[in-house]
Backbone as CSV, one residue per row, in Angstrom:
resi,resn,N_x,N_y,N_z,CA_x,CA_y,CA_z,C_x,C_y,C_z
1,MET,-74.252,127.147,59.299,-72.995,126.976,58.611,-73.254,126.288,57.272
2,SER,-72.626,126.787,56.225,-72.850,126.191,54.909,-72.168,124.838,54.830
3,SER,-72.653,123.991,53.929,-72.052,122.664,53.790,-70.630,122.773,53.265
4,ARG,-70.371,123.817,52.482,-69.029,123.988,51.949,-68.030,124.257,53.075
5,ARG,-68.417,125.131,54.004,-67.533,125.423,55.132,-67.365,124.214,56.024
6,SER,-68.432,123.473,56.263,-68.318,122.317,57.140,-67.441,121.248,56.495
7,ARG,-67.547,121.069,55.177,-66.681,120.105,54.489,-65.231,120.523,54.587
8,SER,-64.940,121.817,54.418,-63.548,122.256,54.463,-62.967,122.059,55.850
9,ARG,-63.765,122.262,56.899,-63.279,122.047,58.262,-63.047,120.566,58.519
10,GLN,-63.916,119.724,57.978,-63.755,118.294,58.172,-62.493,117.790,57.490
11,SER,-62.131,118.385,56.363,-60.947,117.928,55.646,-59.665,118.521,56.204
12,GLY,-59.786,119.418,57.193,-58.605,119.990,57.816,-58.115,121.249,57.146
13,VAL,-58.853,121.785,56.191,-58.452,122.985,55.478,-59.465,124.072,55.794
14,SER,-59.000,125.135,56.391,-59.893,126.233,56.743,-60.127,127.121,55.534
15,MET,-61.353,127.650,55.418,-61.677,128.545,54.308,-60.906,129.859,54.413
16,ASN,-60.477,130.243,55.620,-59.798,131.511,55.808,-58.307,131.427,55.505
17,ASN,-57.755,130.251,55.449,-56.332,130.077,55.184,-56.124,129.538,53.779
18,ASN,-55.035,129.962,53.195,-54.680,129.397,51.898,-54.068,128.030,52.115
19,ILE,-54.369,127.130,51.218,-53.786,125.794,51.305,-52.330,125.885,50.860
20,THR,-51.476,125.211,51.576,-50.049,125.288,51.271,-49.681,124.269,50.194
21,ASP,-48.528,124.492,49.594,-48.031,123.539,48.601,-47.814,122.162,49.226
22,ASP,-47.358,122.152,50.481,-47.150,120.870,51.154,-48.473,120.126,51.361
23,GLN,-49.535,120.859,51.674,-50.845,120.233,51.839,-51.342,119.670,50.515
24,ILE,-51.139,120.419,49.441,-51.540,119.935,48.110,-50.759,118.678,47.766
25,THR,-49.454,118.711,47.999,-48.615,117.555,47.711,-49.069,116.347,48.515
26,ASP,-49.404,116.569,49.780,-49.871,115.482,50.638,-51.195,114.908,50.132
27,LEU,-52.134,115.782,49.755,-53.433,115.325,49.256,-53.292,114.559,47.943
28,VAL,-52.441,115.038,47.052,-52.216,114.345,45.781,-51.587,112.982,46.037
29,SER,-50.668,112.925,46.998,-50.032,111.658,47.350,-51.060,110.662,47.887
30,LYS,-51.994,111.145,48.707,-53.049,110.278,49.226,-53.934,109.765,48.102
31,LEU,-54.259,110.632,47.150,-55.061,110.195,46.002,-54.320,109.129,45.202
32,GLN,-53.016,109.319,45.024,-52.224,108.335,44.279,-52.334,106.953,44.908
33,ARG,-52.346,106.895,46.213,-52.437,105.604,46.910,-53.838,105.003,46.834
34,LEU,-54.856,105.841,46.621,-56.234,105.358,46.605,-56.705,104.881,45.236
35,ILE,-56.189,105.457,44.171,-56.684,105.177,42.827,-55.918,103.992,42.234
36,PRO,-56.615,102.881,41.956,-55.931,101.671,41.487,-55.103,101.872,40.220
37,GLU,-55.612,102.670,39.278,-54.884,102.866,38.020,-53.527,103.515,38.240
38,ILE,-53.415,104.333,39.253,-52.147,105.004,39.551,-51.303,104.132,40.475
39,ARG,-51.939,103.547,41.471,-51.234,102.733,42.461,-50.524,101.558,41.796
40,ASN,-51.093,101.007,40.737,-50.530,99.819,40.088,-49.441,100.133,39.072
41,ARG,-49.183,101.406,38.819,-48.108,101.774,37.895,-46.761,101.559,38.553
42,ARG,-45.781,101.278,37.724,-44.439,101.050,38.264,-43.713,102.363,38.534
43,SER,-44.063,103.402,37.816,-43.402,104.696,37.977,-43.987,105.447,39.160
44,ASP,-43.119,105.984,40.002,-43.566,106.789,41.139,-43.849,108.224,40.733
45,LYS,-43.372,108.635,39.588,-43.531,110.017,39.136,-44.803,110.164,38.317
46,VAL,-45.811,110.778,38.919,-47.058,111.070,38.234,-47.405,112.510,38.569
47,SER,-47.722,113.304,37.553,-48.019,114.713,37.798,-49.341,114.856,38.558
48,ALA,-49.467,115.963,39.269,-50.695,116.232,40.028,-51.892,116.291,39.089
49,SER,-51.719,116.862,37.908,-52.841,116.943,36.969,-53.266,115.549,36.509
50,ASN,-52.308,114.661,36.316,-52.659,113.281,35.945,-53.366,112.566,37.081
51,VAL,-52.932,112.813,38.303,-53.589,112.203,39.456,-55.032,112.680,39.537
52,LEU,-55.254,113.970,39.363,-56.614,114.509,39.420,-57.469,113.977,38.279
53,GLN,-56.896,113.872,37.089,-57.640,113.334,35.947,-58.018,111.877,36.180
54,GLU,-57.073,111.086,36.659,-57.354,109.671,36.944,-58.382,109.534,38.059
55,THR,-58.332,110.431,39.034,-59.313,110.413,40.117,-60.708,110.676,39.570
56,CYS,-60.832,111.675,38.711,-62.129,111.975,38.088,-62.628,110.787,37.276
57,ASN,-61.753,110.185,36.498,-62.129,109.009,35.705,-62.582,107.860,36.602
58,TYR,-61.861,107.655,37.687,-62.196,106.572,38.616,-63.570,106.802,39.237
59,ILE,-63.841,108.029,39.642,-65.147,108.353,40.237,-66.264,108.172,39.219
60,ARG,-66.036,108.603,37.963,-67.041,108.395,36.914,-67.319,106.907,36.719
61,ASN,-66.256,106.108,36.704,-66.423,104.664,36.539,-67.188,104.058,37.709
62,LEU,-66.912,104.520,38.915,-67.656,104.025,40.074,-69.137,104.366,39.962
63,HIS,-69.445,105.576,39.504,-70.845,105.965,39.311,-71.518,105.054,38.291
64,ARG,-70.819,104.761,37.199,-71.378,103.865,36.178,-71.628,102.476,36.751
65,GLU,-70.680,101.978,37.526,-70.841,100.655,38.126,-72.038,100.617,39.068
66,VAL,-72.199,101.649,39.864,-73.346,101.718,40.776,-74.645,101.729,39.979
67,ASP,-74.698,102.539,38.927,-75.897,102.588,38.084,-76.187,101.226,37.461
68,ASP,-75.148,100.580,36.938,-75.325,99.266,36.319,-75.811,98.235,37.334
69,LEU,-75.226,98.239,38.519,-75.646,97.291,39.547,-77.074,97.559,39.999
70,SER,-77.439,98.819,40.105,-78.823,99.160,40.472,-79.797,98.667,39.417
71,ASP,-79.438,98.857,38.148,-80.286,98.369,37.060,-80.425,96.849,37.117
72,ARG,-79.311,96.154,37.359,-79.354,94.694,37.421,-80.194,94.217,38.596
73,LEU,-80.068,94.894,39.737,-80.889,94.525,40.892,-82.365,94.779,40.624
74,SER,-82.661,95.884,39.960,-84.061,96.186,39.621,-84.635,95.118,38.701
75,GLU,-83.856,94.688,37.717,-84.304,93.634,36.805,-84.512,92.328,37.556
76,LEU,-83.602,92.019,38.460,-83.725,90.797,39.250,-84.961,90.851,40.141
77,LEU,-85.216,92.014,40.722,-86.392,92.178,41.575,-87.674,91.987,40.771
78,ALA,-87.668,92.426,39.533,-88.861,92.291,38.683,-89.184,90.827,38.383
79,THR,-88.178,89.959,38.456,-88.401,88.542,38.147,-88.533,87.688,39.405
80,THR,-88.561,88.341,40.569,-88.610,87.632,41.845,-89.984,87.807,42.485
81,ASP,-90.416,86.783,43.187,-91.667,86.869,43.942,-91.529,87.980,44.984
82,ASN,-92.458,88.943,44.953,-92.369,90.123,45.813,-92.377,89.807,47.304
83,ASP,-92.921,88.684,47.692,-93.017,88.342,49.105,-91.855,87.479,49.593
84,SER,-90.927,87.169,48.725,-89.841,86.269,49.113,-88.758,87.007,49.901
85,ALA,-87.950,86.221,50.594,-86.822,86.777,51.349,-85.803,87.403,50.391
86,GLN,-85.647,86.779,49.229,-84.711,87.294,48.230,-85.151,88.688,47.772
87,ALA,-86.427,88.887,47.552,-86.940,90.193,47.132,-86.700,91.237,48.214
88,ALA,-86.855,90.854,49.478,-86.616,91.787,50.580,-85.149,92.216,50.616
89,ILE,-84.257,91.288,50.372,-82.827,91.606,50.345,-82.523,92.557,49.190
90,ILE,-83.068,92.268,48.026,-82.832,93.127,46.855,-83.380,94.526,47.104
91,ARG,-84.578,94.599,47.667,-85.158,95.915,47.974,-84.263,96.693,48.954
92,SER,-83.705,96.010,49.940,-82.850,96.700,50.902,-81.564,97.205,50.240
93,LEU,-81.087,96.491,49.237,-79.889,96.941,48.518,-80.167,98.142,47.636
94,LEU,-81.384,98.247,47.167,-81.758,99.370,46.295,-82.072,100.637,47.067
95,MET,-82.278,100.535,48.355,-82.634,101.717,49.165,-81.426,102.538,49.498
């Protein structure tokens, strides 16, 4: 089974069925509750395209944060004694 098919089954959407408007509305609503930039707005009316755009931006920002934290941990590891407990913890975070 392809990973695409297995992902669609896990999300509750079959590849053989068309997704309904109600399912799209439900998924967009769930995204609205998950994304801080949207959740913190006072207006309840946000278009689906804005929700998707904010979701993409949020994911990009998370990737940047992970990269930055990995870089900082790598720098910290370079200045730490390799045999120390602190170095072991840093190495485990980088794995």
